[in-house]
C-alpha positions as CSV (number, residue, x, y, z in Angstrom):
1,M,0.3,0.1,0.1
2,V,1.2,3.6,-0.7
3,T,0.0,6.6,0.9
4,Q,-0.3,9.3,-1.4
5,N,2.0,12.0,-0.3
6,Y,1.0,15.2,-3.0
7,W,2.2,19.0,-2.0
8,F,-1.0,20.3,-3.7
9,P,-3.5,19.7,-5.1
10,R,-4.1,17.4,-8.5
11,E,-6.0,20.2,-9.7
12,D,-3.4,22.2,-9.0
13,Y,-0.9,20.3,-11.1
14,L,-3.4,19.8,-14.0
15,A,-3.7,23.7,-14.1
16,R,-0.2,24.3,-14.7
17,V,-0.2,21.5,-17.5
18,E,-2.9,23.1,-19.1
19,K,-1.1,26.7,-18.9
20,V,1.8,25.0,-20.7
21,R,-0.3,22.9,-23.5
22,A,-1.9,26.3,-24.2
23,Q,1.6,27.3,-25.3
24,L,2.8,24.3,-26.7
25,A,-0.1,25.2,-29.3
26,A,1.3,28.6,-29.9
27,Q,3.9,27.5,-31.0
28,G,3.3,24.9,-32.9
29,L,4.4,21.7,-30.8
30,D,3.4,18.6,-30.1
31,A,4.9,18.1,-26.4
32,L,7.3,20.1,-23.9
33,V,10.0,17.1,-23.1
34,A,11.0,18.3,-19.5
35,F,14.2,17.2,-18.2
36,M,14.8,20.4,-15.3
37,P,13.8,18.2,-11.7
38,E,12.1,21.4,-11.1
39,T,10.0,21.4,-14.2
40,V,9.2,17.8,-13.8
41,T,8.3,18.0,-9.9
42,Y,6.2,21.3,-10.5
43,L,4.1,20.4,-13.7
44,T,3.2,16.5,-12.1
45,G,4.0,16.1,-8.6
46,F,6.9,13.7,-9.0
47,F,9.6,14.0,-6.9
48,T,12.5,12.0,-5.4
49,R,15.7,12.0,-4.2
50,G,17.1,10.2,-7.1
51,Y,16.2,13.0,-9.8
52,T,19.8,12.9,-10.8
53,S,19.1,10.0,-12.6
54,F,18.1,10.3,-16.0
55,Q,14.2,11.2,-15.9
56,F,11.7,13.3,-17.9
57,A,8.7,14.0,-17.9
58,I,6.6,13.6,-21.7
59,I,3.9,17.4,-21.6
60,P,1.6,15.9,-24.7
61,V,-0.8,19.0,-26.0
62,T,-3.2,16.2,-26.0
63,G,-3.3,13.7,-23.9
64,D,-1.8,12.7,-20.2
65,P,1.8,13.3,-19.0
66,V,4.0,10.4,-19.3
67,L,6.8,10.1,-16.6
68,F,9.9,8.3,-18.1
69,C,12.5,7.5,-14.4
70,R,14.1,4.6,-13.3
71,D,12.4,1.3,-11.7
72,V,13.4,1.7,-8.0
73,E,11.6,5.2,-8.0
74,E,8.5,3.1,-9.0
75,Y,7.0,3.9,-4.9
76,Y,7.4,7.6,-4.9
77,L,5.7,8.1,-8.9
78,D,3.2,6.4,-6.9
79,A,3.3,8.5,-3.4
80,T,3.8,11.7,-5.7
81,C,3.0,11.8,-9.4
82,V,-0.8,12.8,-9.9
83,F,-0.9,11.5,-13.1
84,P,-0.3,7.4,-14.0
85,G,1.2,7.3,-16.9
86,R,5.0,5.8,-16.6
87,V,7.7,4.5,-18.8
88,M,10.7,2.5,-16.3
89,W,13.9,1.9,-17.6
90,T,16.2,-0.7,-15.3
91,D,20.3,-0.6,-14.7
92,S,21.0,-2.6,-16.9
93,D,18.3,-1.1,-20.0
94,D,20.4,1.1,-22.8
95,R,18.7,4.3,-21.2
96,N,18.6,6.0,-24.6
97,K,16.7,3.1,-26.3
98,V,14.4,2.7,-23.6
99,A,13.4,7.1,-24.0
100,A,13.6,6.8,-27.3
101,A,10.6,3.9,-27.4
102,A,9.1,5.6,-24.6
103,I,9.0,9.4,-26.6
104,T,8.2,7.7,-30.1
105,R,5.0,5.9,-27.9
106,A,3.8,9.2,-26.7
107,L,4.0,11.3,-29.8
108,G,5.3,9.6,-32.8
109,P,7.9,9.4,-34.6
110,K,8.0,12.7,-36.4
111,A,7.3,14.7,-33.1
112,R,7.7,18.6,-32.8
113,I,9.3,18.6,-29.8
114,G,9.7,21.5,-27.0
115,V,13.0,20.5,-24.6
116,E,14.6,22.5,-22.0
117,M,18.1,22.3,-23.2
118,Q,18.9,24.4,-20.2
119,A,18.6,21.6,-18.2
120,W,22.0,20.6,-16.3
121,P,20.4,16.4,-16.3
122,L,20.4,17.0,-20.1
123,N,23.9,16.3,-21.0
124,A,25.2,16.9,-24.5
125,A,26.3,13.0,-25.4
126,R,22.6,12.6,-23.4
127,F,20.7,14.7,-26.3
128,A,22.8,13.4,-28.9
129,G,21.7,10.3,-28.7
130,L,18.6,11.0,-28.6
131,Q,18.8,12.7,-31.4
132,A,20.5,9.6,-33.5
133,A,17.3,7.7,-32.1
134,L,14.6,10.3,-33.1
135,P,16.0,11.1,-36.5
136,E,12.5,12.4,-38.2
137,A,11.4,14.0,-34.7
138,T,12.4,18.3,-34.1
139,W,13.4,20.0,-31.3
140,T,12.8,23.4,-30.4
141,D,14.3,25.1,-27.1
142,V,11.6,26.0,-24.8
143,S,13.8,26.5,-21.7
144,Q,11.7,29.5,-20.3
145,L,8.6,28.4,-20.9
146,V,8.2,26.8,-17.1
147,T,10.5,28.8,-15.7
148,V,9.3,31.7,-16.4
149,M,5.8,30.1,-14.9
150,R,7.7,30.1,-11.5
151,F,8.3,32.6,-10.8
152,I,4.6,33.4,-9.6
153,K,3.7,31.3,-7.1
154,S,0.4,30.4,-6.0
155,P,-0.7,31.3,-1.9
156,A,0.1,27.4,-1.5
157,E,3.6,28.0,-2.6
158,I,4.1,31.4,-0.7
159,A,3.0,29.4,2.5
160,Y,5.4,26.8,2.0
161,Q,8.1,29.5,2.1
162,R,6.7,31.1,5.1
163,R,7.9,27.8,7.2
164,A,10.7,27.6,5.5
165,A,11.6,31.0,6.7
166,K,10.8,29.9,10.4
167,A,13.1,27.0,9.8
168,A,15.2,29.6,8.9
169,E,15.3,32.1,12.2
170,A,15.5,29.3,14.2
171,G,18.7,28.3,12.7
172,M,20.0,31.8,12.5
173,A,19.2,31.8,16.5
174,A,21.2,28.6,17.1
175,G,24.1,29.9,15.0
176,I,24.1,33.2,16.9
177,A,24.6,31.0,20.3
178,A,27.0,28.7,18.9
179,A,29.8,31.5,17.7
180,K,31.5,31.3,20.4
181,E,35.5,31.5,20.9
182,G,36.9,28.5,20.4
183,A,34.0,26.6,18.7
184,T,34.6,25.8,15.2
185,E,32.5,26.1,12.2
186,R,31.7,22.8,11.9
187,E,30.0,22.8,15.3
188,M,27.9,25.7,14.5
189,A,26.8,24.3,11.5
190,A,26.1,21.0,13.3
191,D,23.7,23.6,15.4
192,I,22.6,25.2,13.3
193,C,21.4,22.2,10.8
194,A,19.6,20.4,13.8
195,A,17.9,23.4,14.5
196,M,16.5,23.5,11.4
197,I,15.8,20.4,10.9
198,R,13.6,20.6,13.8
199,A,11.5,22.9,13.1
200,G,10.5,21.6,10.0
201,S,13.4,21.6,7.3
202,D,13.5,19.0,4.1
203,L,17.7,19.6,4.0
204,P,19.7,20.5,6.6
205,G,21.8,23.5,4.8
206,P,23.4,25.6,6.6
207,G,24.2,27.6,3.3
208,V,27.2,30.2,3.8
209,L,29.1,29.9,6.9
210,S,32.9,31.2,7.2
211,S,35.0,32.8,9.6
212,G,38.3,35.0,9.3
213,E,39.5,36.2,6.7
214,R,37.2,34.0,4.4
215,A,33.9,35.9,5.6
216,F,35.3,38.4,3.3
217,H,34.5,36.4,0.4
218,L,31.0,34.9,-0.5
219,H,29.8,31.2,-0.6
220,G,32.4,30.0,2.0
221,G,31.7,27.0,3.7
222,Y,32.0,25.7,6.9
223,S,35.2,24.1,7.9
224,D,37.0,23.0,10.9
225,R,38.6,26.4,11.8
226,V,38.1,27.6,15.3
227,L,36.1,31.0,16.0
228,A,38.9,33.4,17.3
229,R,37.8,36.7,19.5
230,G,36.9,39.3,17.4
231,D,36.1,37.3,13.8
232,I,33.8,38.5,11.5
233,V,31.5,35.3,10.9
234,Q,29.2,35.5,8.0
235,L,26.1,33.3,8.1
236,E,23.3,32.5,5.1
237,T,20.7,30.0,6.3
238,T,19.1,28.2,3.6
239,P,16.3,25.7,4.8
240,N,13.2,24.9,2.6
241,V,10.0,23.1,3.2
242,R,9.1,20.9,-0.2
243,H,12.0,22.0,-1.4
244,Y,10.3,25.8,-1.8
245,H,13.2,28.2,-0.2
246,A,13.6,30.5,2.1
247,R,16.9,32.0,3.3
248,F,18.5,35.3,5.3
249,M,21.6,36.9,6.2
250,R,22.6,38.3,9.8
251,P,26.3,39.8,10.6
252,M,27.9,38.2,13.4
253,K,31.0,39.3,15.3
254,V,33.0,37.1,18.2
255,S,33.0,38.5,21.2
256,V,33.7,41.6,20.5
257,A,32.6,44.5,17.9
258,T,34.1,48.0,17.2
259,D,32.4,51.5,17.2
260,A,33.0,51.0,13.2
261,D,31.4,47.9,12.9
262,H,28.2,48.8,14.4
263,R,28.1,51.8,12.1
264,I,28.8,49.9,9.0
265,V,26.3,47.2,9.6
266,E,23.7,50.0,11.0
267,T,24.5,51.5,7.0
268,L,23.8,48.6,5.3
269,I,20.2,48.2,7.3
270,K,19.4,51.9,5.9
271,I,20.1,51.0,2.6
272,Q,18.5,47.9,2.6
273,D,15.1,48.9,4.2
274,E,15.1,52.1,1.7
275,A,15.6,49.4,-1.0
276,I,13.2,47.1,0.1
277,A,10.3,49.7,1.0
278,A,10.8,50.7,-2.9
279,V,9.8,47.6,-4.2
280,G,6.2,46.9,-5.3
281,P,3.9,45.3,-8.4
282,G,5.1,47.8,-11.6
283,V,8.8,48.8,-10.6
284,K,11.1,48.2,-12.3
285,A,14.1,45.5,-10.8
286,T,17.1,48.9,-11.8
287,V,14.8,51.1,-9.1
288,P,15.8,49.5,-5.8
289,D,19.0,47.6,-7.3
290,R,20.6,51.2,-7.4
291,I,19.5,52.6,-4.6
292,Y,21.6,49.4,-3.3
293,R,24.7,50.1,-5.7
294,E,24.6,53.7,-4.3
295,G,23.9,53.4,-1.4
296,V,26.6,51.3,-1.1
297,L,29.0,52.8,-3.3
298,G,28.4,56.4,-2.0
299,A,28.6,55.9,1.9
300,G,32.3,54.3,0.5
301,L,32.2,50.7,1.9
302,R,32.9,49.3,-1.7
303,E,35.1,50.2,-4.2
304,T,32.6,48.2,-6.9
305,Y,29.3,46.7,-6.5
306,T,29.4,44.0,-9.1
307,N,27.1,41.5,-7.4
308,K,23.0,41.1,-7.9
309,T,20.8,42.4,-5.1
310,F,17.7,40.0,-6.1
311,Y,17.3,37.1,-7.0
312,S,13.9,34.6,-7.4
313,V,13.6,31.4,-4.9
314,G,11.0,29.5,-4.6
315,L,11.1,25.8,-6.1
316,L,14.9,24.7,-6.0
317,L,16.4,21.0,-6.5
318,Q,20.3,20.8,-5.8
319,P,22.3,22.5,-7.6
320,S,19.7,25.1,-8.4
321,G,20.3,27.8,-6.1
322,G,17.8,30.2,-7.3
323,E,15.9,30.7,-10.7
324,P,17.1,32.9,-13.2
325,L,15.2,36.1,-12.5
326,E,18.3,38.9,-10.7
327,A,18.1,42.6,-9.9
328,E,21.4,44.2,-11.5
329,P,21.8,47.4,-13.6
330,T,20.3,45.9,-16.8
331,S,17.7,44.4,-16.1
332,A,14.1,45.0,-18.0
333,W,11.2,42.8,-16.0
334,S,9.7,44.7,-13.4
335,F,8.2,43.6,-10.1
336,E,4.9,41.1,-9.5
337,P,2.5,39.9,-7.3
338,G,3.3,36.1,-6.2
339,M,7.5,36.7,-7.1
340,T,9.8,36.2,-4.5
341,F,13.0,37.0,-3.6
342,H,16.6,36.9,-2.1
343,S,17.2,40.0,-1.3
344,Y,21.3,41.0,0.0
345,V,23.6,43.2,0.5
346,L,27.7,43.2,1.6
347,A,30.1,45.0,2.4
348,K,33.7,45.1,4.7
349,G,32.5,41.1,5.4
350,F,29.0,42.3,7.0
351,G,26.0,40.4,4.9
352,M,22.3,41.1,6.0
353,S,19.5,39.9,3.3
354,E,15.8,38.7,3.5
355,T,13.4,36.8,1.4
356,I,10.1,39.0,0.7
357,A,7.0,38.2,-1.5
358,I,5.6,40.5,-3.7
359,T,1.9,41.2,-3.0
360,E,-1.2,43.0,-4.3
361,T,0.1,46.4,-2.3
362,G,3.8,46.3,-1.7
363,I,5.7,43.5,-0.4
364,E,6.1,40.7,2.4
365,R,9.4,40.1,4.6
366,L,8.6,36.4,4.8
367,T,12.3,36.5,7.0
368,N,11.1,38.6,10.1
369,F,14.9,38.2,12.1
370,P,16.0,40.7,14.3
371,R,18.5,43.2,12.2
372,Q,21.8,44.0,14.2
373,L,25.0,43.0,14.1
374,F,24.9,39.9,16.7
375,V,28.0,39.8,19.3
376,S,28.3,36.4,20.9
């Protein structure tokens, strides 16, 4: 017996598939063959930790979707996928041969296929093999089709992100409590991960965690380094619920902080509050982005500011760290209700960030942890 564990009502998946079908029909395509793991889960519900193996979803313009995956995932198909159609391969199979047969059976040999060319599981060898096995099929890159749909979250999706934000806050509190002289980054990470898991996170994180000289460089991971008096600790907690993400950063000093440290963080908070206050439906991404850049550069906190200031977060499966909607000086998009973003500012080793949702009238802060420099 299999207990069904759908993340959303079946009607939600049907509605998503219908939107895809309408766009496929408008482009004269017969189907989407979706390789991006987030696309597969978003459209069908199917989720397994084994998504790194060869799997995809066939979404035809007419007819039910078909899932293609390894046979050991059958339990998770039954538990999470709202569609019954499936083709499964075994470890002794020629996987490209089974895949080509599945596509031909569902769509015919001369299908006009939309495919996510930017999907990391669709490597060059795999795609070349499918093309050789389906010589009469045509392939069109529709990498952005579902990706753009996912930028706008439903209330149920944002509800998962709110829960993830609570786990992020639990992890941050544990990290601050653990950032003591003589402790190691690894010990900090253990406390952070345990707190986030207990608070509901599906994955432990912790995200960015570094101290000393590495705190001045983004994307540091924890190590065996021992925290020393006066160290900056950079921490970003990155939990998720149903793999919907929320995250944030807070700056820390070990045991002691100078007046100058506090002034830097207070300036960053002021700049970020001004930038986030400028966000709302219809606002161009470049508006708050400019506030960040001009504020930090004008305060003399950095010589250059090259990184993005907002990026979309939602359903993310590793190795994906964010959705491809980012704010930087050349961005041509505007904020819309239902979008959710991680927004961050960095200078002098200190980082401050929030996860926010765009509402009909402004924004909702999903992360709501005290905003200050924490001294352990």
